[in-house]
C-alpha positions in Angstrom: -60.0 21.5 15.5 -62.9 22.5 13.1 -64.2 19.5 11.3 -65.0 19.8 7.5 -65.3 17.6 4.6 -68.2 15.4 5.8 -71.9 15.8 6.3 -74.4 13.7 8.2 -77.5 12.1 6.7 -80.2 14.6 6.3 -78.0 17.7 6.3 -78.5 20.5 3.9 -75.9 19.2 1.5 -78.1 16.1 0.8 -80.9 18.2 -0.7 -81.1 19.4 -4.3 -79.9 22.9 -5.1 -82.5 25.5 -4.3 -84.1 23.3 -1.6 -81.4 23.2 0.9 -82.6 23.8 4.5 -80.9 26.2 6.8 -78.2 24.9 9.1 -79.5 24.1 12.6 -77.8 24.6 16.0 -77.1 20.8 16.0 -75.4 21.0 12.6 -73.1 23.7 14.1 -72.5 21.5 17.2 -71.5 18.5 15.1 -69.2 20.5 12.9 -67.5 22.1 15.8 -67.3 18.9 17.9 -69.2 20.3 20.8 -72.7 20.0 22.4 -75.6 22.1 21.1 -75.7 23.6 24.6 -72.2 24.9 24.1 -73.2 26.5 20.8 -76.1 28.2 22.5 -73.8 29.6 25.1 -71.5 31.0 22.4 -74.5 32.5 20.5 -75.7 34.2 23.7 -72.3 35.5 24.7 -72.1 33.4 27.8 -68.8 34.1 29.7 -68.2 30.5 30.7 -66.9 29.2 27.4 -63.2 28.7 26.6 -61.8 31.0 24.0 -60.6 28.1 21.8 -64.1 26.6 21.9 -65.7 29.9 21.2 -63.5 30.4 18.1 -64.3 26.9 16.8 -68.0 27.4 17.2 -67.9 30.8 15.5 -65.9 29.3 12.6 -68.6 26.6 12.2 -71.3 29.2 12.3 -69.6 31.2 9.5 -68.9 28.2 7.3 -72.4 26.8 7.6 -74.1 30.1 7.3 -76.1 29.5 10.5 -78.6 32.1 11.6 -80.4 31.9 14.9 -84.2 31.6 14.5 -85.5 34.6 16.5 -88.9 32.9 17.0 -87.4 29.7 18.3 -85.1 31.7 20.6 -88.0 33.7 22.0 -90.0 30.5 22.7 -87.0 28.8 24.4 -85.8 31.7 26.4 -89.0 33.6 27.1 -87.3 36.7 25.7 -88.4 38.3 22.5 -85.7 40.5 21.1 -87.7 41.9 18.1 -88.9 45.5 18.3 -91.1 47.3 15.9 -91.0 51.1 15.3 -94.2 52.8 14.0 -93.5 56.0 12.2 -95.1 58.0 9.3 -91.8 59.1 7.9 -88.3 57.8 7.5 -86.8 60.6 5.3 -87.1 63.8 7.2 -84.0 64.4 9.4 -85.7 64.3 12.8 -87.4 60.9 12.1 -84.3 59.4 10.4 -82.0 60.5 13.2 -84.4 59.1 15.8 -84.5 55.8 14.0 -80.7 55.8 13.9 -80.6 56.2 17.7 -83.1 53.4 18.2 -81.2 51.1 15.9 -77.8 51.8 17.6 -79.3 51.1 21.1 -81.2 48.0 20.1 -78.3 46.5 18.2 -76.0 47.1 21.2 -78.5 45.3 23.4 -78.9 42.3 21.0 -82.3 43.3 19.8 -83.5 43.4 16.2 -85.4 46.4 14.9 -88.2 46.5 12.4 -89.9 49.6 10.9 -93.5 49.9 9.9 -94.3 53.1 7.9 -97.8 54.4 8.7 -99.9 55.8 5.9 -103.2 57.7 6.1 -104.9 54.7 4.4 -103.9 52.3 7.2 -106.4 50.8 9.6 -104.4 51.8 12.7 -105.9 49.3 15.0 -105.1 46.5 12.6 -101.6 47.8 12.0 -100.8 48.1 15.7 -102.2 44.6 16.4 -100.1 43.1 13.6 -96.9 44.9 14.9 -97.7 43.9 18.5 -98.0 40.2 17.4 -94.2 40.1 17.3 -94.4 40.2 21.0 -91.2 42.3 21.5 -92.7 45.7 22.1 -93.3 48.9 20.1 -91.7 52.3 19.8 -93.9 55.0 18.3 -92.5 58.2 16.8 -95.3 60.6 17.4 -94.0 63.8 15.9 -97.1 64.2 13.7 -100.8 63.6 13.8 -100.6 60.1 12.3 -98.0 59.0 14.7 -99.8 60.6 17.6 -103.1 58.9 16.6 -101.3 55.5 16.5 -99.9 56.1 19.9 -103.3 56.8 21.3 -104.5 53.4 20.0 -101.7 51.2 21.5 -103.4 48.8 24.0 -102.2 49.2 27.6 -100.9 45.6 27.8 -98.6 46.1 24.9 -95.0 47.1 25.9 -94.5 50.5 24.3 -92.4 53.6 24.4 -92.7 56.8 22.4 -90.8 59.8 21.1 -93.2 62.8 21.1 -93.5 66.5 20.8 -93.1 68.4 24.1 -96.4 68.0 25.9 -98.1 71.0 27.5 -96.5 72.3 30.7 -97.4 70.2 33.7 -98.6 67.2 31.7 -97.0 64.1 30.3 -98.0 61.3 28.0 -99.9 58.3 29.5 -97.0 55.9 28.7 -93.2 56.0 28.8 -92.1 58.7 26.5 -89.2 61.0 25.7 -89.1 64.5 24.1 -87.0 67.6 23.7 -88.0 70.9 25.2 -88.5 72.5 21.9 -91.0 75.0 23.3 -88.2 76.5 25.4 -85.8 76.3 22.5 -88.2 78.2 20.3 -88.6 80.8 23.0 -84.9 81.2 23.3 -84.4 81.5 19.5 -87.1 84.1 19.3 -85.6 86.1 22.2 -82.2 86.0 20.4 -83.8 87.6 17.3 -85.5 90.3 19.3 -82.2 91.0 21.1 -80.7 91.6 17.6 -83.1 94.5 17.2 -85.9 93.0 15.2 -89.4 94.3 15.9 -91.0 90.9 15.8 -90.4 87.4 14.5 -92.4 85.6 11.8 -92.8 81.8 12.0 -93.0 79.2 9.2 -94.6 76.3 11.1 -94.4 72.5 10.9 -97.8 70.8 11.4 -98.8 70.1 15.0 -99.0 66.5 16.1 -102.4 66.9 17.8 -105.6 68.8 17.5 -107.2 70.5 14.5 -105.3 71.7 11.4 -105.2 75.1 13.0 -103.5 73.9 16.1 -99.9 74.9 16.8 -97.2 72.8 18.2 -94.7 73.6 21.0 -92.3 75.4 18.8 -95.0 77.9 17.7 -96.1 78.2 21.3 -92.5 79.1 22.4 -92.2 81.8 19.8 -95.6 83.3 20.8 -94.6 83.3 24.5 -91.4 85.1 23.8 -93.1 87.8 21.6 -95.9 88.3 24.2 -93.4 88.6 27.0 -91.6 91.3 25.0 -94.8 93.1 24.4 -94.5 93.0 20.6 -96.9 92.0 17.8 -97.4 88.2 17.2 -97.7 87.6 13.4 -99.8 84.6 12.4 -97.8 81.5 11.6 -97.5 80.5 7.9 -96.5 77.2 6.3 -98.4 74.1 5.4 -95.9 71.3 5.4 -92.5 69.9 6.4 -90.3 70.2 3.4 -88.3 72.8 1.5 -91.1 73.3 -1.0 -93.5 74.3 1.7 -90.8 76.7 3.1 -90.3 78.2 -0.4 -94.1 78.9 -0.8 -94.2 80.5 2.7 -91.0 82.4 2.0 -92.3 83.9 -1.2 -95.1 85.6 0.8 -92.9 86.8 3.6 -90.3 88.1 1.1 -93.0 90.6 -0.2 -93.5 92.0 3.3 -90.8 94.7 4.0 -91.6 94.5 7.7 -90.6 90.8 7.8 -87.0 91.1 9.0 -86.7 88.0 11.1 -88.1 84.5 10.4 -88.0 81.4 12.6 -88.7 78.1 10.8 -90.1 74.9 12.3 -87.3 72.8 10.8 -84.2 73.2 8.6 -85.9 71.9 5.5 -88.4 74.8 5.7 -85.6 77.2 6.3 -83.8 76.1 3.1 -87.0 76.9 1.2 -87.3 80.2 2.9 -83.6 81.1 2.1 -84.2 80.3 -1.6 -87.4 82.4 -1.8 -85.6 85.4 -0.2 -82.8 85.0 -2.7 -85.2 85.0 -5.6 -86.9 88.1 -4.2 -83.5 89.9 -3.9 -83.6 90.1 -0.1 -80.2 89.4 1.4 -79.7 87.1 4.4 -78.8 88.3 7.1 -78.5 91.9 5.9 -82.2 92.3 5.1 -83.8 89.3 6.8 -82.5 87.0 9.5 -83.5 83.3 9.4 -83.2 80.6 12.1 -84.0 77.0 11.5 -84.7 74.0 13.8 -83.1 70.6 14.3 -79.5 71.2 13.0 -79.7 68.8 10.1 -76.2 68.0 8.7 -76.7 70.2 5.6 -77.5 73.3 7.7 -73.9 74.1 8.2 -73.0 74.0 4.5 -75.6 76.2 2.8 -74.8 79.8 2.0 -75.2 81.6 4.3 -74.7 78.8 6.9 -77.9 78.3 8.9 -78.3 79.5 12.5 -80.5 76.7 14.0 -81.6 74.9 17.1 -79.7 71.6 17.6 -81.9 68.7 18.6 -80.4 65.4 19.8 -82.7 63.1 17.9 -80.3 60.1 18.2 -80.3 60.6 22.0 -84.1 60.6 22.0 -84.1 57.3 20.1 -81.6 55.7 22.5 -83.6 57.0 25.5 -86.8 55.6 24.1 -85.3 52.2 23.6 -84.1 52.3 27.2 -87.6 53.0 28.4 -89.0 50.1 26.4 -86.2 47.7 27.5 -87.1 48.5 31.2 -90.7 47.5 30.5 -89.6 44.3 28.7 -87.1 43.4 31.4 -89.2 44.2 34.5 -92.8 44.2 33.3 -93.1 47.6 34.9 -93.8 51.0 33.4 -90.5 52.9 33.3 -90.6 56.5 34.5 -90.8 59.2 31.8 -87.3 60.3 30.9 -86.5 64.0 31.5 -86.7 66.2 28.4 -83.5 66.6 26.3 -82.0 70.0 26.2 -81.8 71.6 22.7 -79.1 74.3 22.0 -79.0 77.3 19.7 -76.2 77.0 17.2 -75.1 80.5 16.0 -73.9 80.7 12.3 -74.3 83.2 9.5 -78.0 83.5 8.7 -79.1 85.6 11.7 -77.8 89.1 12.4 -78.7 92.6 13.7 -81.5 94.4 12.0 -80.3 97.1 9.7 -82.2 100.2 8.8 
């Protein structure tokens, strides 16, 4: 039976309010009438504990407000269950959904997840060293230049996995990484617009993760490959950012071009801005201009017209990245790079046949 109503000398109840110390594993053991080793087995979900004992210990943990000290656990067990994610953004859908997948997988495995948001002002080497000091491994979201630069600076001895843009064909990152084949997805989306009768496809780009500011990413490359294979003109990409405002500015310019009848956007936020710019210019979608987005953010199905887009499984990428890191943590060996995830074109209302 759970024991209440008494405290031992030196317990948190003997200290003044505001100076109470946290309950220890031995406090829980005394309250539940078991050994501290039994409390440890309950905390770590050991199967060889009677159900009655488990319930009594869990009740004591709840009443005393016991929290396991992660540092002490790591020292005692040799297992550090704290993981740090390095990312430059937590708001854009692709980043947020990847973080969700990482959190779901880490929580299911009993790991804690911390997030360090990178900024251009950061000393990346110092930031990485500080994050690595937790000892539990790193996950880097390398969708942009800042994330990619951080990934390049992670020392080889630090357990790390990454979520990245699709690398060039025939190559792969130098450490365990996952990605979606958005190059092929962009090629397919462009081919779909050409099959609808459009003469060419304009592109509102997201910034590339590597290279100079004029570099293009795999989505832009996929569009170019499809246009060149069809033997049609390849308009220069436009766009200078990630958000709807950047899409709106690019969309205003495209709306003035009567030959622009099909537009592929690097993400759904850009597509929203493009749709607004076309509406303000009096150009109907899809009657006058077809628009396709990228990522299948939740709002894309509920704008008017609903957005045809490329569905990306970012949560799956996050879960896969955690799996790669866990293999490294559990075995000390580099896990093989995971096969790329397969995006899918989601047909809705914003893309249709070209009308003369």
